[in-house]
C-alpha positions, 0 to 999 in steps of 0.5 A: 385414493378416490374411494373414501374409507374413514377409520372404522368405515373402510367397507367401500375400500375393502370391497374394491380391493376384494373385487380386484383380487377376485381372479387370483388363487386366494382364499378371501375372508373378512373378519368381524372388524372388517379386515380383508385377509387373502391367503396364498398357500405356499411351502408349508415348511417355510415360516408363514408371512403376513404382509399388510397395509391399512385401508383406513384414512383419517378424518372427522365425525359429525358431532353437532348440526347447528340450527342454521345448517353449519356442521361441527366435527370431531377429529379422528386421527392425527389431523393437522389443525393448521392445514384445515381451513378452506379444505374441501371435504366429503360427508360419506352418507352412502355410495351415490349419496355423498355430500361435499362441503368446505371447512369454513375460513373467516374472510381475510378482509375481516380478519384482524392482525392478531388472528392472521397467524393463529391456528384455529382449534378443530373444535371451533371450526365448522363445515358449510354444505350449502344448507340453510337449516338443520332440517336441510342437513338431515334431508341430505342424510347427514347426522351425528356420527356421519364420517367425513374425509378430505375430498378425495382426489389424485393429481399427477405431478410430472411423470412419476409423482402424485399427490392426493388424499390417503396416499397413507396408506392406499399406496401401501395397499396398491403395493400389497395387491401387486405383490399378491398378483406377482407371487400368485404367478408361481415360483417358490414362496411361503404361505402369505396372508395379505391383510388389508387392515382397518382402524390404524388411524384410530387405535392401531389395533385392527391388524393385531386382531388379524394377526391373532387369527392368522398367527404368522411367523413373520409380519411385514407392514407397509406404510410411509417413511417420513421424507427428509428432502425438504428444508423443513424436514432435513433434520429428520433423517436421510429418506428422499422421495424417489430414492427407493423403498426404505426399511425402518430400524426404529420407531417410537411414539412418545406422545402418550403411547409408549410403543414402537417397533424395533425389527427382528434382526433377521428381517433387516438382514433379509431386505438389505441382502435382497436389495443388494443382490437385486440392485434395488436402492434401499433407504433406512429410517429411524424416527420418533413421533410416529407409530404403525400397527406393527407395534401391536402385531409383534406382541401377538401370541408368543411374539411375531417377527416384524418389520416396517417396510416403507415408501417415502412420503411428503406432507403426511396427514394433509389433504395432499400427500405426495409419493413417487411411483418409482418408489412403489415399483421398487418396493414391490420388486423388493418384497416379491424377491425377499418373500421368495427367499423365505424358505424352510431353511430361513431361520428366525434364530436371533443369535444368527444375526446379532 
């Protein structure tokens, strides 16, 4: 979470993950887009699995530097404009060279009544890095095209909950890493390709490119499940923070992108039965308005059996997203147990489940 990785600029995150996995018996490679693919060989007779989460985060790109040193930005990803003013940000110039700034917010003392409840469009916002001229900005290494993210941070709340930047989807990445570590210890398993994908927040296509190369039989995507346990979200479903991992039975993005994921029926059955047998609480979600890269992975080659497996998350796409570490632990246990059940007799024949 503390390592910046705007969509299209995920390399620092990829290198960090690769270093962490270096001691495992994995075959690691990076494709042209920047996807990190780590393969753990298993039973060749079993369906192969692609377990993936995205490394990138949403943010901004510099589009203009004003003569007085103030900086205009272009939005990258689903940025909530009402949550932007007065946020600290980080210009990703280079490791050891990054520059902090603040998204300006008009002084309250000078804000007339008609503006106090107005959401300022991102195109009208500017960022202040303390520079006094465009030349000062250039000396800092900031130019058109420089990536900008929420200032990375992590805050622990009580014993089990954390808030911070890019919980979406660094929490998913952390779970994939731990699943890899546990499966590598031995025991029954299919061949598993652990993919740390790029470009999800930009165009949802990075994982698709990895899947075209891997050609898996099954793809399991890890991302957030929208919470429904705060007053403003109660109508969205039944997912509660701390209630355990969730499986998505339906997702659809109706705003311009006519795509979504309805899981292959073998996979809800697999995860539901595993959760029951292992005593793991399992939540269910069905939603519109959000999309994951599984919606494109499922269309690769002759089709891939896909499912979204999720951790509950609050305050998504803001600078301070929240998750519960117990949910991540439960998600890890669920995935390890379920993947171990994918053996040569595991069938993807739809007629067996419908």
